[in-house]
RODO-2510 file (C-alpha; in nm, 4 decimals, decimal comma):
residues 301
     n   res          X          Y          Z
     1     m    -3,0825     1,9004     0,6887
     2     t    -2,8751     2,1550     0,8788
     3     l    -2,5056     2,2261     0,9215
     4     v    -2,5460     2,1440     1,2889
     5     q    -2,6744     1,7961     1,2027
     6     l    -2,3814     1,7421     0,9682
     7     r    -2,1353     1,8464     1,2388
     8     y    -2,3058     1,6078     1,4807
     9     a    -2,2795     1,3169     1,2351
    10     v    -1,9120     1,3821     1,1634
    11     m    -1,8353     1,4044     1,5348
    12     v    -2,0069     1,0702     1,6036
    13     a    -1,8053     0,9107     1,3218
    14     d    -1,4797     1,0588     1,4525
    15     k    -1,5437     0,9535     1,8112
    16     g    -1,6975     0,6153     1,7224
    17     s    -1,9455     0,6622     2,0048
    18     i    -2,2664     0,8581     2,0624
    19     s    -2,1798     0,9207     2,4264
    20     e    -1,8262     1,0434     2,3532
    21     a    -1,9535     1,2659     2,0728
    22     a    -2,2200     1,4117     2,3029
    23     k    -1,9523     1,5013     2,5589
    24     a    -1,7381     1,6688     2,2926
    25     l    -2,0375     1,8628     2,1611
    26     y    -2,1627     1,9587     2,5099
    27     i    -2,5118     1,8256     2,4435
    28     s    -2,7111     1,5414     2,5966
    29     q    -2,6878     1,1956     2,4495
    30     p    -3,0650     1,1724     2,3791
    31     s    -3,0542     1,5073     2,1948
    32     l    -2,7659     1,3877     1,9780
    33     t    -2,9323     1,0540     1,9078
    34     s    -3,2512     1,2334     1,8062
    35     a    -3,0666     1,4736     1,5748
    36     i    -2,8855     1,1888     1,4002
    37     k    -3,2098     0,9923     1,3599
    38     e    -3,3836     1,2948     1,2073
    39     l    -3,0953     1,3383     0,9620
    40     e    -3,1083     0,9714     0,8629
    41     n    -3,4844     0,9856     0,8116
    42     e    -3,4612     1,2998     0,5984
    43     m    -3,1804     1,1579     0,3836
    44     c    -3,3458     0,8135     0,3667
    45     i    -3,0260     0,6312     0,4649
    46     t    -2,8748     0,4612     0,7667
    47     i    -2,5574     0,6522     0,8461
    48     f    -2,4686     0,4482     1,1546
    49     d    -2,5252     0,0814     1,2316
    50     r    -2,6221     0,0329     1,5956
    51     t    -2,4843    -0,2619     1,7916
    52     n    -2,4447    -0,3586     2,1557
    53     r    -2,0910    -0,2235     2,1346
    54     g    -2,1975     0,1177     2,0066
    55     v    -2,2157     0,2558     1,6543
    56     s    -2,0212     0,2007     1,3337
    57     v    -2,0417     0,3850     1,0036
    58     s    -2,2436     0,2017     0,7388
    59     a    -2,1306     0,1699     0,3773
    60     k    -2,3744     0,4391     0,2646
    61     g    -2,2897     0,6438     0,5719
    62     d    -1,9229     0,6425     0,4723
    63     e    -2,0105     0,8070     0,1414
    64     f    -2,2517     1,0518     0,3069
    65     l    -1,9902     1,1601     0,5620
    66     a    -1,7399     1,2321     0,2854
    67     y    -1,9877     1,4821     0,1385
    68     a    -2,0610     1,6187     0,4874
    69     r    -1,6923     1,6825     0,5573
    70     q    -1,6571     1,8546     0,2203
    71     i    -1,9533     2,0837     0,2918
    72     l    -1,8319     2,1671     0,6416
    73     g    -1,4807     2,2322     0,5162
    74     q    -1,6079     2,4823     0,2602
    75     v    -1,8255     2,6511     0,5239
    76     d    -1,5208     2,6896     0,7474
    77     l    -1,3293     2,8478     0,4589
    78     m    -1,6123     3,0960     0,3981
    79     e    -1,6262     3,1909     0,7643
    80     d    -1,2505     3,2429     0,7748
    81     k    -1,2637     3,4639     0,4673
    82     y    -1,5706     3,6742     0,5354
    83     k    -1,6378     3,6647     0,9074
    84     g    -1,2799     3,6654     1,0296
    85     t    -1,3873     3,4381     1,3108
    86     r    -1,1084     3,4038     1,5665
    87     e    -1,2913     3,2159     1,8360
    88     r    -1,3569     2,9098     1,6211
    89     r    -1,1374     2,6078     1,6871
    90     s    -0,8758     2,5480     1,4140
    91     r    -0,9132     2,2062     1,2476
    92     f    -0,6734     2,0331     1,0105
    93     s    -0,5820     1,6722     0,9382
    94     v    -0,2994     1,5041     0,7446
    95     s    -0,2387     1,1375     0,6603
    96     c     0,1135     1,0468     0,5535
    97     q     0,3742     0,7818     0,5104
    98     h     0,6461     0,7749     0,7764
    99     y     0,8465     1,0863     0,6839
   100     s     1,0127     1,3198     0,9353
   101     f     0,9663     1,6138     0,6952
   102     a     0,5891     1,5549     0,7057
   103     v     0,6047     1,5976     1,0844
   104     s     0,8237     1,9095     1,0621
   105     a     0,5782     2,0770     0,8236
   106     f     0,2884     1,9855     1,0540
   107     v     0,4648     2,1480     1,3501
   108     d     0,5039     2,4682     1,1470
   109     v     0,1306     2,4791     1,0707
   110     i     0,0406     2,4469     1,4383
   111     n     0,2908     2,7146     1,5380
   112     e     0,1528     2,9481     1,2711
   113     y    -0,2216     2,8888     1,2988
   114     g    -0,2915     2,6831     1,6106
   115     g    -0,3861     2,9726     1,8365
   116     d    -0,5564     2,9114     2,1713
   117     k    -0,7896     2,6407     2,0387
   118     y    -0,7176     2,3784     1,7779
   119     d    -0,7967     2,0209     1,6821
   120     f    -0,5233     1,8946     1,4486
   121     t    -0,4557     1,5336     1,3457
   122     l    -0,1422     1,3785     1,1958
   123     r    -0,1704     1,0119     1,0982
   124     e     0,1436     0,8233     1,0002
   125     t    -0,0326     0,5283     0,8453
   126     q    -0,0511     0,2712     0,5685
   127     t    -0,0539     0,3795     0,2056
   128     y    -0,4048     0,2597     0,1269
   129     e    -0,5412     0,4312     0,4382
   130     i    -0,3839     0,7599     0,3253
   131     i    -0,5784     0,7371    -0,0006
   132     e    -0,8949     0,6375     0,1840
   133     d    -0,8618     0,9174     0,4415
   134     v    -0,8291     1,1894     0,1766
   135     s    -1,1007     1,0357    -0,0395
   136     k    -1,3440     1,0522     0,2528
   137     l    -1,2049     1,3909     0,3634
   138     k    -1,1009     1,2567     0,6995
   139     s    -0,7728     1,4232     0,6033
   140     e    -0,7339     1,7266     0,3796
   141     v    -0,3849     1,6282     0,2634
   142     g    -0,2091     1,2965     0,2091
   143     v     0,1667     1,2523     0,1650
   144     l     0,3101     0,9593    -0,0323
   145     y     0,5411     0,8799    -0,3235
   146     l     0,5119     0,7391    -0,6739
   147     s     0,7808     0,5402    -0,8550
   148     g     0,8228     0,3385    -1,1698
   149     n     0,6992     0,0310    -0,9820
   150     n     0,3803     0,1696    -0,8315
   151     e     0,2800     0,4728    -1,0382
   152     k     0,0406     0,2945    -1,2751
   153     i    -0,1525     0,1196    -0,9973
   154     i    -0,1572     0,4069    -0,7471
   155     s    -0,2539     0,6626    -1,0137
   156     k    -0,5443     0,4405    -1,1185
   157     i    -0,6672     0,4185    -0,7576
   158     l    -0,6307     0,7946    -0,7090
   159     k    -0,8342     0,8639    -1,0228
   160     k    -1,1031     0,6189    -0,9133
   161     n    -1,1336     0,8050    -0,5818
   162     d    -1,1431     1,1495    -0,7473
   163     l    -0,8032     1,2463    -0,6065
   164     i    -0,5151     1,4406    -0,7572
   165     f    -0,1430     1,3929    -0,6948
   166     t     0,0882     1,6963    -0,6978
   167     e     0,4591     1,6210    -0,7138
   168     l     0,6781     1,8236    -0,4769
   169     s     1,0189     1,6671    -0,5273
   170     v     1,2072     1,3795    -0,6894
   171     a     1,4335     1,1956    -0,4452
   172     t     1,7064     0,9406    -0,5056
   173     p     1,6494     0,6298    -0,2904
   174     h     1,8725     0,6124     0,0172
   175     v     1,9475     0,3454     0,2736
   176     f     1,8890     0,4433     0,6375
   177     i     2,1419     0,2673     0,8648
   178     s     2,3073     0,3150     1,2031
   179     n     2,6145     0,5368     1,2181
   180     r     2,7984     0,2251     1,3448
   181     h     2,6793    -0,0028     1,0639
   182     p     2,9536    -0,1967     0,8761
   183     l     2,8472    -0,0234     0,5511
   184     v     2,8531     0,3304     0,6902
   185     d     3,1812     0,4249     0,5167
   186     k     3,0560     0,3338     0,1677
   187     d     2,9720     0,6299    -0,0575
   188     v     2,7069     0,4283    -0,2447
   189     i     2,5396     0,1077    -0,1256
   190     t     2,4240    -0,1685    -0,3603
   191     i     2,1564    -0,4368    -0,3266
   192     d     2,4289    -0,7003    -0,2970
   193     d     2,5909    -0,5076    -0,0088
   194     l     2,2671    -0,5382     0,1896
   195     e     2,2113    -0,9103     0,1368
   196     d     2,3098    -1,0270     0,4872
   197     y     2,1395    -0,7509     0,6875
   198     p     1,7770    -0,7362     0,8126
   199     y     1,5456    -0,5274     0,5933
   200     l     1,3003    -0,3159     0,7967
   201     t     0,9733    -0,2164     0,6304
   202     f     0,6389    -0,0708     0,7347
   203     e     0,3620    -0,3280     0,7178
   204     q     0,0619    -0,2479     0,5016
   205     g    -0,2100    -0,4640     0,6584
   206     d    -0,4546    -0,6197     0,4137
   207     y    -0,3004    -0,4199     0,1295
   208     n     0,0449    -0,5770     0,1480
   209     s     0,1203    -0,5715    -0,2257
   210     f     0,4554    -0,4087    -0,3067
   211     y     0,2557    -0,1421    -0,4958
   212     f     0,1536     0,0000    -0,1557
   213     s     0,4957    -0,0341     0,0055
   214     e     0,6646     0,2720     0,1525
   215     e     0,9999     0,1269     0,0518
   216     i     1,0894     0,1523    -0,3146
   217     m     1,3010    -0,1650    -0,2957
   218     n     1,0216    -0,3878    -0,1686
   219     s     0,9910    -0,5914    -0,4895
   220     y     1,3334    -0,7475    -0,4232
   221     d     1,3614    -1,0871    -0,2549
   222     c     1,5519    -1,0182     0,0674
   223     k     1,6690    -1,3000     0,2963
   224     k     1,5836    -1,1243     0,6243
   225     n     1,2643    -0,9204     0,6524
   226     i     1,1061    -0,7472     0,9518
   227     k     0,7788    -0,5539     0,9279
   228     v     0,6869    -0,2882     1,1853
   229     r     0,4088    -0,0374     1,2467
   230     d     0,5846     0,2754     1,3757
   231     r     0,8970     0,4776     1,3081
   232     a     1,0477     0,4542     1,6577
   233     t     1,0364     0,0736     1,6507
   234     l     1,1917     0,0682     1,3058
   235     f     1,4841     0,2900     1,4099
   236     n     1,5392     0,0865     1,7276
   237     l     1,5729    -0,2270     1,5159
   238     v     1,7932    -0,0541     1,2580
   239     v     2,0364     0,0279     1,5398
   240     g     2,0020    -0,2878     1,7465
   241     l     2,0216    -0,5394     1,4606
   242     n     2,2417    -0,3533     1,2113
   243     g     1,9325    -0,3472     0,9952
   244     y     1,8352    -0,1001     0,7260
   245     t     1,5389     0,0563     0,5558
   246     v     1,5011     0,2449     0,2284
   247     s     1,3520     0,5917     0,2003
   248     s     1,3993     0,9385     0,0503
   249     g     1,7236     1,0255     0,2269
   250     v     1,5677     1,3297     0,3971
   251     i     1,6623     1,3222     0,7658
   252     n     1,5558     1,5712     1,0309
   253     d     1,7997     1,5371     1,3209
   254     e     1,5540     1,6939     1,5638
   255     l     1,2798     1,4409     1,4881
   256     n     1,4769     1,1334     1,3806
   257     w     1,7350     0,9464     1,5838
   258     q     2,0686     1,1264     1,5588
   259     n     2,2541     0,7959     1,5165
   260     i     2,0684     0,7204     1,1915
   261     v     2,2428     0,8183     0,8678
   262     a     2,1448     0,8052     0,5007
   263     r     2,3570     0,6619     0,2217
   264     p     2,2657     0,6620    -0,1521
   265     l     2,1313     0,3318    -0,2848
   266     k     2,2278     0,2204    -0,6344
   267     l     1,8830     0,1612    -0,7820
   268     d     1,7341     0,2409    -1,1222
   269     d     1,4277     0,4228    -0,9922
   270     d     1,3359     0,7473    -0,8164
   271     m     1,0816     0,8501    -0,5523
   272     h     0,8402     1,1175    -0,6726
   273     i     0,7224     1,2587    -0,3399
   274     g     0,4018     1,4587    -0,3405
   275     v     0,0652     1,5348    -0,1885
   276     v    -0,2774     1,3863    -0,2526
   277     q    -0,5878     1,6050    -0,2351
   278     k    -0,9554     1,5713    -0,3193
   279     k    -1,0379     1,7091    -0,6618
   280     g    -1,2585     2,0201    -0,6580
   281     v    -1,2048     2,0983    -0,2886
   282     t    -1,0578     2,4417    -0,2153
   283     a    -0,7471     2,4062    -0,0010
   284     s    -0,7594     2,5654     0,3448
   285     k    -0,4927     2,8051     0,4661
   286     y    -0,3586     2,5190     0,6778
   287     a    -0,3182     2,2931     0,3739
   288     l    -0,1520     2,5656     0,1686
   289     l     0,1044     2,6375     0,4403
   290     y     0,1569     2,2676     0,5047
   291     i     0,2378     2,1960     0,1397
   292     e     0,4687     2,4990     0,1233
   293     r     0,6607     2,3801     0,4292
   294     l     0,6726     2,0209     0,3037
   295     k     0,8602     2,1357    -0,0044
   296     k     1,0917     2,3462     0,2097
   297     y     1,1922     2,0550     0,4340
   298     i     1,2297     1,8118     0,1442
   299     d     1,4582     2,0575    -0,0368
   300     i     1,6646     2,1159     0,2785
   301     g     1,7073     1,7438     0,3182
***
């Protein structure tokens, strides 16, 4: 087994295609196929299932690739420290809930370390996928929150996946509404105030339990509910329908809609916002800066 073979396998998994991976690696498709087959034979596992539609990662391959990403990540750290390699492409990946401060911190990392060549990934995604991404080292850092409602369940899942949660800030829940919303002049908004307005939430796919919800109020029975996938759609509906969502209250005017405002929500719970990382994995310089800037933007908000 070689580092080259591991890089090949990870690239195939990331691209989801032998041919696309071969193009990215600047090698021929037969050479890549042969290298992957040799790796599978040596390790006595099937990393990729072959179908007429291409390749997909097998169950055992998923576990193998998590180890491969960990090894390659540590090799990259060693090269940065001892070789001072500047020509190598910068790589960093984050999976997060839909927070503007997570985007702001990501921008700072690219501006600081991107250089002439980089391959960075920011995934605003579902809560369970954040945990899965970091567990399999598809992402080095995950960003999510814990609360009184979800802490027991989420902490159990994190422990099962050998992940650690580091709290960065405790936020009071806020309602995000349009600056023309009928409730905009209230200093504090209550659950009863919101009863007649549409509640916008991010859908969680197969893991739709309120434990995985991005919105701390999701255990309440609201009359009007709309689930969406992305932040832009959510804000459009907040404005167009006089709807609302519930989040940390941290708003970045440059990245969020300027006609969205935050108002405190009267709720007996807090959002403990933090990062998820794989236990035992040394953080890269990108991750360290990212976490530092996350805390900065949360505190500013």
